[in-house]
N, C-alpha and C positions, 0 to 999 in steps of 0.2 A: 537227714538227722545227723546231728553233731555228736560224736562221741566222746566222752570224758576220758580223762587220763587212766582212771581206773579200768574201764572198759577196753582201752586199748592195750593195756598191760595185760589184761585177763585173756584178750582174744591172741596175743602173741604167744603167751603161755600155753593156750591151747592149741595153737598152730605147733609149738615146739614139741608138745607131748605126742601130738597126733602124727606128724610127717617127718620130724628128724630123730633119726637113732643118734644117741649119746655114746654108743659104743666106739665109732670111729673118729678120726681127726678132721673129718670134714664137718662136724657139728659146730665147731667153732667157725668155720668158714661160712657157714649157713647163717648163723647167728650175725656175724659181721655183715653179711649181706643184707639181712632183714633190718639192720640197723643203719645202713648206708642209704637205704633208698629215701627216706626223709630228707637226708642232707643234700642227695642230688637234686630232689624236688626244690628245696628252699635256694640253692643255687641258681636255678632258673629263674625263680621269683624274685629272689632279693640278692642278685649279684655283689653290690657293693657291701651290704650288711654281713653277707657271709665271708666275704673277702676279709672283712676288718675282724670277724671273730675269728676265722681260721688262723690269721696272721698273730692274733693276740695269744692264741692257745699255742701256737708253735713257739713264740717269743718266751711264754711262761715256761714251757717246757724246756727251752734252752738255758733260761736263767736257772732253774731248777738244778738241771744237768751241771751247770758250771758252779753252782754254790756247793753242791755235792763232790765234785771234783777238786775243787779249791779246798774244802774242808778235810779231803782224805790226803791230798797231796802235801799239805802244809801242817798238818797234825794239829789242829785247831784245840789243842788242850787248854790253852790259855782262855779260850772262851767259855768252855764248859765249867771250869773250877774257879769261878770268880768267888 
């Protein structure tokens, strides 16, 4: 049986409430582990597509960082006061 997105999110939420304590720092690590498993499986089945997706996400993150760094170091007040 194929589960829909709503059912998958619901089951992850139930797993989170039943098995993971939100009191400790390990709760964030557990959530990262739950979200990382589908990515690892996708890498095995679609390696080139995932390589392209991961590379594009990293490039977008780097570009965003550079834009913020450039705007903070060069005081881009001329851009905001047009």
